[in-house]
C-alpha positions as CSV (number, residue, x, y, z in Angstrom):
1,M,129.3,74.2,114.7
2,S,128.0,74.8,111.2
3,P,126.0,78.0,110.9
4,L,122.6,78.0,109.2
5,S,121.3,80.5,106.6
6,Y,118.5,80.7,104.1
7,I,119.3,81.3,100.4
8,D,116.6,81.4,97.7
9,E,116.9,83.1,94.3
10,G,119.1,86.0,95.3
11,I,117.6,86.3,98.8
12,V,120.1,85.6,101.6
13,F,119.3,85.5,105.3
14,T,122.4,84.9,107.4
15,T,120.3,83.5,110.3
16,L,117.2,81.3,110.3
17,T,114.4,82.4,112.6
18,L,110.9,80.9,112.5
19,L,107.6,82.0,114.1
20,L,105.6,78.9,114.8
21,P,101.8,78.9,114.8
22,S,99.9,78.6,118.0
23,L,100.8,75.3,119.6
24,S,99.9,73.5,122.8
25,V,102.5,72.9,125.5
26,K,102.8,69.1,126.3
27,S,105.3,69.5,129.1
28,Y,107.9,71.8,130.6
29,D,110.7,70.9,133.0
30,A,112.0,74.1,134.6
31,A,115.0,72.3,136.1
32,T,116.4,71.2,132.7
33,G,114.7,73.8,130.5
34,R,113.2,71.0,128.3
35,L,110.0,72.2,126.6
36,Q,107.9,69.8,124.6
37,V,105.2,71.3,122.4
38,S,102.6,69.5,120.4
39,L,102.6,69.6,116.6
40,Q,99.4,67.5,116.3
41,G,97.3,68.6,113.4
42,V,99.6,71.5,112.4
43,G,100.9,71.8,108.9
44,V,104.3,73.1,110.0
45,A,105.1,69.6,111.4
46,T,105.7,68.2,108.0
47,K,108.0,71.2,107.1
48,L,110.0,70.8,110.3
49,Q,110.4,67.1,109.7
50,E,111.6,67.8,106.2
51,F,114.0,70.4,107.6
52,Q,115.3,67.8,110.0
53,E,115.7,65.2,107.2
54,M,117.6,67.9,105.1
55,L,120.1,68.3,108.0
56,I,120.7,64.6,108.2
57,Q,121.2,64.4,104.4
58,S,123.6,67.4,104.4
59,V,125.8,65.8,107.1
60,Y,125.8,62.5,105.2
61,A,126.6,64.1,101.9
62,N,129.3,66.5,103.2
63,Q,131.0,64.4,105.9
64,R,134.2,63.8,103.9
65,A,134.6,67.6,103.3
66,W,133.6,68.5,106.9
67,F,135.5,65.8,108.7
68,P,138.5,65.0,106.5
69,G,140.5,62.0,107.5
70,E,137.8,60.5,109.6
71,R,135.9,57.4,108.9
72,V,132.9,57.6,106.6
73,V,129.6,56.9,108.3
74,D,126.6,55.3,106.5
75,K,123.4,57.2,106.3
76,E,121.6,55.1,108.9
77,N,124.3,55.7,111.5
78,I,124.3,59.4,110.6
79,R,120.5,59.3,111.4
80,L,121.1,57.5,114.7
81,G,123.7,60.1,115.7
82,F,121.3,63.0,115.2
83,Q,119.4,64.2,118.3
84,P,116.0,65.0,116.8
85,F,114.2,68.1,117.7
86,V,111.0,66.8,116.0
87,E,109.7,63.4,117.0
88,K,106.3,62.2,115.7
89,T,103.9,65.0,116.8
90,S,106.2,66.9,119.2
91,I,109.0,69.5,118.9
92,H,111.6,69.4,121.7
93,L,113.2,72.7,122.6
94,Y,115.4,74.2,125.3
95,C,113.9,77.1,127.3
96,P,115.9,78.1,130.4
97,S,113.8,79.4,133.3
98,S,116.7,80.4,135.6
99,P,118.6,83.7,135.2
100,A,121.2,83.0,132.6
101,G,122.3,86.5,131.8
102,P,121.1,89.0,129.2
103,P,122.0,86.9,126.1
104,N,119.6,84.1,127.2
105,E,116.8,86.3,128.3
106,I,113.6,85.6,126.4
107,Y,110.9,88.1,125.4
108,S,107.4,87.0,126.4
109,Y,104.1,88.5,125.4
110,V,101.5,88.1,128.2
111,K,98.4,90.1,128.8
112,K,99.1,92.4,125.8
113,E,102.5,93.4,127.1
114,W,106.0,92.5,126.1
115,V,108.3,91.5,129.0
116,R,112.0,90.7,128.8
117,G,113.6,88.3,131.3
118,T,113.5,84.8,132.6
119,I,110.5,82.6,132.0
120,S,108.2,81.7,134.8
121,P,107.4,77.9,134.7
122,T,103.7,78.7,135.1
123,L,103.7,80.4,131.7
124,L,104.6,77.0,130.1
125,A,102.2,74.8,132.0
126,A,100.9,71.7,130.1
127,G,97.9,72.6,128.0
128,K,98.8,76.3,127.6
129,T,98.7,77.6,124.0
130,V,101.9,79.5,122.9
131,R,103.5,80.9,119.8
132,L,107.3,80.5,119.7
133,A,109.9,82.5,117.8
134,I,112.9,80.3,117.4
135,K,116.3,81.2,116.1
136,F,118.2,78.2,114.6
137,Q,121.9,79.0,115.3
138,G,123.6,76.1,113.5
139,V,124.4,72.4,113.7
140,S,126.6,71.4,116.6
141,Y,128.9,68.3,116.2
142,H,130.0,66.4,119.3
143,Q,133.7,65.7,119.4
144,H,135.6,63.3,121.6
145,P,137.2,65.4,124.4
146,L,140.7,64.0,124.0
147,S,141.0,63.1,120.3
148,K,138.8,65.9,119.0
149,V,137.4,63.4,116.5
150,W,133.7,63.7,115.6
151,T,131.8,61.0,117.5
152,G,129.0,60.9,114.9
153,K,126.6,62.7,117.2
154,F,125.1,66.1,116.3
155,R,122.1,68.3,116.9
156,L,120.5,71.5,115.9
157,Q,121.4,74.4,118.1
158,H,118.5,76.8,118.8
159,R,117.4,79.6,121.0
160,I,113.9,80.6,121.8
161,V,113.7,84.4,121.1
162,A,110.1,85.0,122.1
163,I,107.1,83.3,123.6
164,M,103.6,84.7,123.0
165,L,100.8,83.4,125.1
166,N,97.3,83.4,123.7
């Protein structure tokens, strides 16, 4: 996994955490933790798509250094190997609802009170408006289990740090 950081004119953040604007929940599957949130009409959608494109470009440009001795993959196949987190007007996230231990507990702000723990599926019902704080942990590369060769597949690792309900 490649870690992510933010560097700009002498400012260095070793982690990348975003607070998204208020967004509408499209769907939530408590069994898998798959959360789909609408980006319809929100300016951040363009920025997230540009960020996603930057990740694809970085893997394409650095693949020889990051995966020495492996075959070079053209940009279109790099793009096909990426599991997008933003598609059209939605962002796809992972939000576990079952007890997964303290490291995976999520802070939620409901009825003017912060609560730490697992997420109740009713909090993320379709149509609810939420603000999400997301920590992007890095880019994860899928390797073949036996050969340990990169398969060409990769995705952005993230963790929802907090959910604020409006």
